[in-house]
KEDRENLUM-247131 format. One record per residue: residue in one letter; x, y, z of N, C-alpha, C, O, CB in turn. Coordinates in pm, whole numbers, padded with zeros to 5 digits, always signed. Atoms other than C-alpha are relative to their C-alpha. Glycine has a CB too. Example, Ala and Ser with C-alpha at 12.3 -4.5 7.8 and 13.67 -1.06 7.14 Angstrom:
// KEDRENLUM-247131
A+00089-00119+00000+01230-00450+00780+00090+00120+00000+00194+00118+00066-00099+00003+00125
S-00082-00119-00006+01367-00106+00714-00077+00109+00073-00026+00220+00090+00041+00046-00142
This chain:
// KEDRENLUM-247131
M+00125-00071+00026+02323-00234+00314-00032-00008-00149+00058+00000-00234+00011+00148+00047
A+00042+00015+00141+02120-00275-00008+00022+00129-00076+00012+00239-00022-00148-00042-00008
S-00019-00119+00083+02190-00043-00296-00135+00062-00032-00236-00009-00042+00076-00036-00130
E+00123-00073+00031+01930+00223-00373+00020+00078-00127+00133+00103-00170-00039+00093+00116
S-00007-00087+00117+01845+00426-00677+00051+00137+00043+00031+00176+00158-00139+00013-00069
P-00048-00133-00036+02009+00769-00687-00117+00090+00045-00226+00085-00012+00074+00065-00120
R+00103-00090-00052+01815+01029-00488-00020+00115-00096+00078+00175-00141+00037+00052+00140
P+00022-00110+00093+01648+01288-00711+00028+00135+00066+00027+00148+00188-00143-00003-00052
D-00020-00137-00047+01721+01658-00679-00131+00051+00059-00235+00039-00006+00050+00092-00115
P+00123-00050-00061+01468+01816-00437-00075+00102-00087-00198+00108-00084+00031+00063+00133
A+00066-00094+00090+01400+02090-00691-00081-00074-00106-00190-00030-00144+00104+00093-00068
H+00073+00081+00097+01299+01822-00941-00126-00058+00063-00232-00060+00000+00090-00114-00053
V+00116+00056-00070+01068+01662-00683-00108+00108+00016-00226+00080-00004+00041-00057+00138
R+00098-00108-00013+00902+01999-00617-00069+00029-00133-00189+00057-00137+00067+00128+00052
E+00057-00022+00133+00850+02043-00991-00097-00112-00037-00202-00086-00095+00112+00011-00106
V+00091+00113+00024+00697+01696-01018-00131+00021+00076-00240+00004+00021+00066-00134+00042
A+00120-00024-00081+00458+01779-00734-00084+00113-00058-00207+00106-00057+00039+00032+00146
R+00072-00114+00056+00366+02110-00897-00075-00038-00127-00187+00010-00149+00098+00114-00030
R+00058+00034+00129+00292+01953-01235-00092-00121+00005-00159-00153-00093+00109-00026-00100
A+00077+00124-00010+00119+01639-01106-00149+00025-00017-00201+00133+00014+00026-00067+00136
E+00145-00004+00016-00242+01567-01190-00064-00062+00123-00032-00175+00161-00044-00075-00130
R+00068+00054-00118-00464+01525-00885-00113-00093-00045-00203-00052-00118-00055+00114+00091
L+00102+00098+00034-00673+01209-00918-00109-00006+00107-00227-00022+00075+00062-00137-00019
Y+00093+00000-00112-00835+01214-00572+00041+00105+00101+00159+00118+00133-00007-00140+00067
S-00026-00103-00100-00864+01498-00321+00013-00062+00139-00018-00180+00159-00112+00107+00000
R-00007+00044-00140-00797+01471+00052-00137-00046+00049-00148-00148+00117+00053+00115+00091
E+00135+00034-00045-01173+01466+00110-00047-00134-00057-00112-00212+00012-00097+00110-00039
E+00037+00128+00061-01225+01179-00133+00075-00116+00064+00019-00224+00082+00027+00003-00150
V-00079+00103-00066-00945+00982+00031-00055-00026+00140-00067-00142+00181+00149+00040+00007
E+00056+00016-00134-01089+01046+00379-00131-00078-00005-00155-00164+00080-00023+00137+00067
A+00127+00073+00014-01431+00923+00263+00027-00148-00030-00046-00235+00019-00086+00063-00112
A-00035+00138+00029-01266+00609+00124+00046-00072+00127+00010-00188+00150+00110-00006-00107
Y-00043+00061-00127-01097+00544+00460-00120-00029+00090-00125-00135+00153+00100+00092+00073
D+00120+00022-00081-01433+00584+00637-00075-00124-00047-00118-00207+00034-00093+00124-00005
R+00071+00115+00055-01595+00332+00403+00076-00130+00027+00018-00231+00066-00023+00017-00151
M-00083+00118-00027-01303+00088+00435-00012-00043+00146-00023-00162+00175+00146+00028-00036
A+00009+00032-00143-01322+00110+00815-00132-00067+00032-00137-00159+00113+00017+00127+00084
G+00129+00064-00021-01691+00024+00804+00001-00145-00046-00050-00233+00023-00108+00077-00072
E-00008+00137+00052-01624-00283+00590+00088-00087+00089+00055-00202+00116+00054+00001-00144
L-00091+00077-00085-01333-00392+00808-00061-00028+00137-00039-00135+00194+00133+00074+00017
T+00067+00021-00129-01537-00347+01126-00100-00115-00012-00105-00202+00075-00070+00129+00046
A+00098+00107+00020-01814-00569+00988+00069-00135-00013+00015-00237+00031-00085+00029-00124
L-00071+00125+00025-01557-00831+00889+00079-00049+00120+00085-00170+00145+00093+00019-00117
L-00103+00040-00097-01313-00828+01182-00029+00031+00147+00047-00011+00233+00126+00064-00036
A+00021-00049-00137-01468-00676+01496-00004-00110+00104+00032-00086+00219-00127+00079+00006
E+00011+00110-00096-01527-01015+01660+00113-00101-00014+00104-00210+00043-00133-00070-00017
R-00101+00101+00031-01207-01184+01541+00137+00024+00063+00231-00049+00034+00017-00009-00147
D-00128-00028-00066-00928-01031+01755+00115+00001-00102+00208-00078-00090+00029-00105+00110
P-00098+00005+00108-00722-00945+01445+00136+00059+00038+00149+00140+00129-00053+00073-00120
L-00132-00062+00000-00355-00868+01409+00009+00081-00127+00008+00025-00237+00117-00108+00010
V-00007-00090+00115-00331-00565+01180+00148+00026-00029+00221+00075+00057-00077+00134+00026
V-00142-00010+00038+00001-00563+00993+00015+00102-00111-00036+00083-00222+00055-00139-00044
A-00029-00101+00101+00114-00251+00810+00115-00048-00087+00218-00091-00036+00033+00138+00065
V-00103+00039+00095+00315-00329+00498+00082+00125-00031+00033+00216-00099-00061-00063-00132
M-00085-00118+00018+00604-00081+00498+00062+00002-00139+00082-00104-00199+00111+00003+00107
L+00025-00130-00061+00672+00166+00367-00136+00056-00042-00193+00140+00027+00111+00097-00037
G+00123-00057+00055+00364+00233+00158-00120-00012+00090-00207+00075+00089-00030-00063-00130
G+00116+00020-00085+00119+00093+00412+00001+00083+00126-00097+00079+00202-00010-00143+00036
L-00011-00080-00121+00237+00330+00686-00115+00099+00013-00183+00103+00116+00133+00074+00003
I+00104-00103-00007-00005+00612+00603-00140-00061-00003-00223-00023+00079+00017+00099-00115
P+00133+00061-00007-00309+00396+00515-00029-00066+00135-00140-00053+00188-00014-00102-00110
A+00022+00062-00130-00262+00197+00837-00024+00107+00106-00112+00092+00191+00120-00089+00039
G+00017-00108-00097-00224+00519+01036-00135+00069-00011-00186+00120+00088+00110+00101-00018
Q+00133-00059+00019-00548+00649+00888-00111-00097+00039-00214-00056+00093-00017+00044-00146
L+00105+00098-00028-00745+00326+00928-00009-00037+00148-00119-00052+00201+00023-00124-00082
L+00002+00051-00137-00642+00223+01280-00089+00081+00094-00166+00020+00168+00140-00002+00054
P+00089-00074-00091-00816+00512+01467-00148-00016-00035-00234+00013+00048+00035+00146-00001
R+00138+00019+00041-01132+00431+01270-00052-00140+00037-00171-00166+00025-00013+00021-00150
L+00040+00136-00036-01136+00067+01387-00019-00007+00150+00077-00024+00225+00106-00104-00048
Q+00031-00012-00142-01309+00084+01723-00034-00136+00061-00144-00157+00112-00117+00097+00022
F+00016+00132-00060-01262-00277+01837+00139-00051+00036+00238+00001-00015-00073-00098-00097
P-00132+00049-00042-00982-00478+02003+00079-00059-00116+00028-00139-00194-00017-00105+00109
L-00090+00052+00102-00688-00548+01775+00143+00021+00046+00170+00102+00135-00025+00069-00137
E-00143-00022-00023-00311-00578+01783+00061+00051-00129+00006+00031-00237+00070-00131+00047
V-00065-00063+00115-00071-00398+01551+00144-00049-00011+00214-00063+00089-00004+00154+00011
D-00139+00035+00030+00253-00507+01388+00031+00056-00138-00052+00123-00198+00024-00157+00006
Y-00036-00044+00134+00440-00434+01068+00095-00099-00062+00157-00181+00007+00063+00141+00002
L-00101+00075+00073+00647-00601+00804+00054+00091-00108-00009+00190-00146-00057-00134-00060
H-00061-00078+00108+00879-00465+00539+00056-00097-00102+00156-00166-00077+00111+00097+00054
A-00047+00079+00114+00918-00645+00211-00023+00086-00123-00122+00158-00131-00075-00139-00010
T+00010-00089+00114+00974-00477-00121+00043-00069-00129+00121-00164-00128+00083+00124+00022
R-00047+00039+00133+01010-00535-00492+00060+00121-00069+00102+00111-00185-00116-00060-00085
Y-00037-00125+00067+01113-00175-00559+00134+00057+00044+00213+00102-00039-00105+00102+00024
R-00126-00056-00052+01401-00063-00330+00029+00140-00053+00142+00172-00089+00117-00092-00035
G-00018-00138+00044+01343+00299-00431-00007+00020-00149-00006+00134-00196+00130+00051+00048
A+00010-00010+00145+01318+00220-00802-00146+00014-00041-00235+00010+00044+00065-00123-00069
T+00136-00017+00048+01012+00267-01019-00056-00128-00061-00174-00133-00096-00005+00111-00102
R+00047+00128+00052+00990-00092-01145+00030-00111+00101+00134-00111+00166+00067-00032-00138
G-00014+00107-00097+00939-00404-00936+00096-00108-00045+00110-00137-00164-00134-00061+00029
G-00089+00112+00027+01191-00683-00910-00036-00116+00092-00153-00137+00120+00148+00041+00019
E+00023+00115-00087+01232-00988-00685-00038+00046+00140+00015+00146+00189+00125-00089+00005
L+00043-00033-00135+01060-00981-00345+00117-00017+00098+00182-00121+00099-00119-00088+00042
A-00107+00003-00100+01308-00899-00067-00058+00031+00137-00122+00135+00155+00114+00100-00037
W+00045-00024-00138+01229-00933+00305+00101+00088+00071+00221+00065+00065-00018-00134+00076
I-00084-00089-00080+01363-00655+00524-00030-00021+00148+00062-00036+00229-00022+00148-00039
V+00043+00027-00137+01160-00705+00845-00124-00089-00005-00220-00058-00076-00029+00132+00079
E+00118+00086-00011+00920-00990+00926-00078+00041+00125-00021+00101+00216+00041-00151+00007
P+00077-00035-00120+00634-00944+01177+00062-00059+00125+00116-00170+00123-00145-00048-00013
R-00057+00046-00126+00747-00975+01538-00095-00092+00075-00052-00184+00143+00037+00119+00089
R+00099+00081-00070+00423-01123+01670-00023-00131-00076-00013-00136-00198-00133+00077+00016
S+00032+00127+00062+00336-01485+01606-00131+00013-00078-00227+00073-00030-00011-00113+00106
L+00120-00001+00081+00082-01528+01327-00081-00129+00018-00192-00140-00034+00035+00019-00147
A+00063+00132-00014-00008-01883+01432-00140+00013+00057-00160+00067+00166+00086-00091+00089
G+00138+00001-00045-00383-01921+01460-00070+00134-00005-00186+00144+00036-00005-00051+00136
R+00057-00135-00002-00444-01549+01410-00076+00035-00128-00051-00021-00235+00110+00102+00022
T+00060-00068+00114-00673-01354+01184+00089+00120-00028+00106+00206+00058-00151+00044+00027
V-00097-00103+00035-00431-01124+01001-00061+00092-00106-00122+00046-00202+00132-00063-00052
L+00037-00100+00100-00512-00802+00815+00125+00071-00046+00189+00141+00033-00105+00101+00056
L-00112-00072+00059-00239-00675+00584-00052+00130-00059-00147+00129-00137+00073-00085-00108
V+00041-00132+00051-00272-00301+00512+00112+00055-00087+00226+00068-00042-00034+00098+00117
D-00100-00054+00093-00093-00160+00208-00060+00118-00075-00179+00147-00065+00047-00110-00100
D+00044-00120+00070-00111+00146-00012-00074-00032-00129-00179+00026-00156+00117+00088-00029
I+00054+00022+00133-00183+00001-00356+00016-00145-00043+00116-00210-00014+00068+00092-00100
L-00007+00131+00063-00260-00323-00531+00023+00025-00148-00067+00068-00220-00130-00087+00026
D-00042-00030+00137-00073-00296-00859-00009-00130-00080-00119-00173-00114+00146+00060-00004
E+00003+00127+00073+00025-00614-01042-00050-00114+00088-00104-00213+00038+00139-00034-00053
G+00052+00097-00094-00060-00813-00731+00101-00100+00053+00070-00175+00146-00109-00073-00063
Y-00098+00102-00040+00259-01018-00696+00047+00018+00144+00057-00080+00219+00119+00004-00093
T-00054-00023-00134+00390-00854-00378-00100-00039+00108-00067-00114+00199+00042+00146+00017
L+00099+00028-00104+00070-00870-00176-00039-00148+00002-00059-00205+00109-00124+00086-00020
A+00030+00143+00004-00009-01223-00294+00110-00081+00069+00081-00177+00140-00016-00047-00146
A-00111+00069-00065+00338-01335-00180-00004+00020+00151+00028-00072+00226+00134+00050-00056
L+00009-00027-00143+00286-01169+00159-00114-00079+00064-00100-00130+00175-00020+00149+00024
V+00112+00081-00051-00052-01340+00205+00044-00145+00015+00016-00208+00117-00122+00010-00095
E-00047+00138-00005+00107-01675+00126+00101-00018+00114+00098-00121+00183+00064-00040-00134
A-00097+00009-00110+00392-01604+00371-00070-00003+00135-00028-00076+00225+00099+00118-00005
C+00077+00001-00125+00139-01531+00646-00067-00135+00022-00069-00186+00134-00106+00112-00001
R+00063+00132-00012-00044-01855+00573+00104-00105+00039+00078-00191+00123-00068-00040-00133
E-00106+00095-00033+00283-02047+00584+00046+00016+00145+00094-00080+00206+00119+00018-00094
A-00036-00023-00140+00350-01885+00924-00110-00042+00095-00098-00024+00217+00033+00147+00021
G+00103+00057-00085+00028-02040+01051-00123+00085+00021-00208+00050+00103+00056-00030+00129
A+00119-00084-00016-00228-01759+01017-00126-00080-00033-00128-00156-00131+00009+00126-00090
A+00126+00071+00023-00583-01893+01042-00071+00056-00122-00131-00018-00200-00092+00008+00123
E+00056-00066+00118-00705-01641+00785+00076+00130-00023+00126+00192+00071-00153+00027+00018
V-00073-00122+00036-00548-01349+00601-00089+00084-00089-00139+00038-00192+00135-00034-00071
H+00076-00097+00078-00732-01043+00474+00093+00113-00040+00198+00133+00021-00123+00055+00080
T-00083-00111+00048-00595-00746+00283-00086+00124-00020-00201+00115-00063+00071-00038-00131
A+00066-00128+00024-00690-00379+00270+00099+00091-00071+00212+00109-00025-00051+00065+00134
V-00085-00093+00075-00548-00138+00013-00078+00126-00030-00198+00122-00056+00052-00066-00132
L+00066-00126+00033-00622+00226-00046-00036+00005-00148-00148+00043-00183+00089+00119+00037
L+00022-00007+00144-00586+00199-00424+00009-00137-00065+00083-00224-00020+00100+00094-00065
D-00001+00125+00074-00654-00081-00670+00013+00030-00148-00073+00095-00208-00128-00083+00028
K-00020-00011+00145-00511-00088-01023-00051-00129-00064+00028-00212-00109+00151+00024-00035
A+00057+00126+00049-00749-00359-01141+00048-00032-00141+00071-00149-00173-00152+00006+00003
E-00038+00026+00139-00648-00316-01505+00145-00045-00012+00186-00095-00117-00021+00124-00084
A-00140+00041+00004-00284-00385-01415+00022-00139+00056+00133-00192+00052+00085+00100+00076
R-00015+00128-00068-00356-00713-01236+00051-00108-00094-00004-00130-00202-00132-00043+00061
K-00061+00102+00083-00137-00989-01372-00027-00141+00052-00017-00238-00023+00148+00023-00010
N+00013+00134-00058-00212-01277-01133-00138-00030+00055-00156-00134+00118+00101-00017+00108
G+00137+00025-00045-00583-01245-01054-00024+00024+00148-00135+00002+00195-00037-00137-00031
F+00015-00023-00144-00522-01153-00688-00097+00116+00025-00093+00218-00044+00137+00029+00066
Q+00095-00104-00036-00801-00949-00528+00018+00035+00148+00034-00054+00231-00146-00045-00028
A-00005-00042-00140-00781-00743-00208-00137-00021+00063-00239-00016-00005+00045+00148+00013
T+00126+00018-00072-01046-00804+00059-00079+00130+00004-00199+00131-00023+00026-00050+00142
V+00064-00132-00009-01121-00433+00104+00083+00099-00080+00205+00106-00065-00015+00047+00149
V-00066-00098+00087-01039-00158-00148-00061+00138+00023-00182+00152+00035-00013-00042-00150
G+00049-00136-00017-01061+00217-00101-00049+00063-00128-00165+00104-00138+00107+00084+00060
L+00030-00071+00124-01051+00359-00452+00062-00070-00119+00172-00125-00108+00049+00145+00008
P-00062+00051+00122-00996+00239-00807+00093+00106-00060+00071+00226-00041-00107-00044-00103
V-00089-00095+00066-00713+00396-01003+00047-00062-00131+00067-00183-00141+00122+00037+00092
A-00049+00046+00129-00599+00373-01363+00144-00047+00012+00211-00018+00110-00012+00111-00107
D-00137+00051+00001-00272+00203-01452+00095+00113-00034+00145+00124-00147+00014-00117-00102
R-00088-00115+00015-00064+00516-01401+00099+00002+00114+00084-00070+00212-00080+00132-00005
Y-00099-00018-00107+00236+00620-01194-00061+00096+00102-00071+00216+00076+00138+00055-00057
V+00070-00080-00100+00064+00744-00876+00084+00016+00127+00169-00068+00157-00135-00062+00034
F-00070-00024-00126+00191+00892-00551-00086+00085+00091-00186+00143+00050+00136+00068-00025
G+00078-00065-00106+00068+01047-00227-00067-00106+00086-00086-00219+00041-00105+00096-00060
C+00071+00091-00092-00106+00886+00075+00076-00132+00020+00014-00238+00031-00141-00029-00052
G-00082+00118-00023+00183+00642+00121+00081-00042-00120+00189-00100-00105-00087-00113+00043
M-00074+00037+00122+00288+00591-00241+00101+00110-00032+00078+00228-00006-00098-00020-00120
D-00108-00096+00017+00610+00755-00346+00037+00026-00145+00010-00053-00235+00120-00047+00074
Y-00072-00031+00124+00781+00926-00632+00148+00001+00036+00197+00097+00096-00047+00139-00063
R-00143+00013-00027+01142+00808-00605+00035+00026+00147+00134+00092+00179+00079+00095-00088
G-00025-00015-00143+01118+00796-00226-00063+00123+00062-00063+00135+00185+00145+00002+00025
Y+00060-00124-00047+00944+01134-00195-00152+00000-00022-00207-00088-00089+00064+00121-00070
L+00141-00034+00024+00586+01267-00184-00099-00101+00057-00218-00093+00025-00023+00013-00147
R+00094+00090-00068+00437+00983+00025-00096+00079+00087-00208+00034+00110+00076-00103+00084
N+00075-00077-00098+00309+01254+00258-00108+00089-00061-00179+00156+00014+00094+00084+00077
L+00106-00081+00059+00081+01427+00006-00136-00054+00043-00155-00176+00048+00011+00002-00156
P+00128+00047-00054-00279+01413+00136-00098-00055-00104-00194-00122-00067-00066+00112+00073
G+00084+00053+00107-00437+01331-00202+00076-00101-00082+00190-00136-00050-00052+00112-00089
I-00063+00093+00093-00360+01090-00485+00030+00074-00128-00057+00139-00185-00091-00125-00027
Y-00047-00074+00117-00158+01229-00775+00064-00095-00100+00106-00205-00066+00099+00108+00042
A-00065+00077+00106-00023+01103-01105+00092+00091-00080+00069+00211-00091-00103-00067-00092
L-00086-00073+00091+00261+01207-01331-00080+00040-00125-00174-00030-00162+00124-00083-00039
P+00058-00029+00131+00160+01386-01651+00028-00117-00094+00135-00177-00086+00056+00133-00058
P-00017+00117+00086+00111+01118-01921+00132-00005-00075+00191-00112-00091-00112-00005-00099
E-00126+00002+00077+00417+01227-02120+00120-00038+00086+00220-00087+00034+00024+00136-00063
E-00108+00034-00090+00638+01178-01812-00007-00145+00047+00095-00203+00086-00001+00092+00119
E+00014+00139-00044+00498+00834-01724+00082-00094-00089+00135-00194-00041-00149-00041+00000
V-00075+00085+00093+00664+00685-02032+00147-00003+00042+00212-00107+00034-00014+00051-00146
E-00140-00008-00041+01004+00804-01905+00025-00072+00131+00130-00134+00149+00044+00146+00012
E-00020+00054-00135+00951+00686-01545-00028-00149+00010+00032-00217+00093-00089+00074+00097
G+00039+00141-00015+00796+00344-01602-00117-00012+00094-00195+00083+00108+00116-00084+00051
G+00114+00026-00086+00550+00188-01357+00011+00071+00132+00105+00147+00154-00014-00146+00024
G+00001-00064-00131+00464+00299-01005+00021-00100+00111+00048-00217+00086-00129+00074+00021
E-00011+00084-00120+00482+00162-00653-00113-00099+00003-00222-00068-00045+00001+00084+00128
G+00111+00092-00009+00280-00150-00586+00023-00124+00068-00068-00206+00078-00045-00029-00124
């Protein structure tokens, strides 16, 4: 089993949540999901897509988007990470590949955040190599100012500054993915923690 970063003290996590700055409310996130679903419906409703949640961060965005997509689709997931519970990305590691064949399919990858862009770009390329006819991406958050490789998501929910963010699928050291809004560490703490999930 892969090594993980030490688990933080739950009291520390509660303190982080208490002191966090809210960037987007639940209502703003819900409105973003509604808009994303409209864009995805216009793009994919006639294409029999395979919607692939990118674990773990894409779990909540996919769960929010899927009931809003009122057209035939199939669902799968994959798990690849550059973080392994840490706050800085490293080499891409595959944990679970999609079970369904991607050959000839229109694939939609759903993830939480587009940060530097390396992880999602690598996943798109892997889908193409597996024979996907076309690959689209949907992310709840986009850190455009952090982009290092020029990769752009097909559909984006909300822009976010280059900060350490969590909630709605994004985590703080494995915790707080379940928060209904988008939060950031106080600026003085971001220097200590490094980058965020992406």
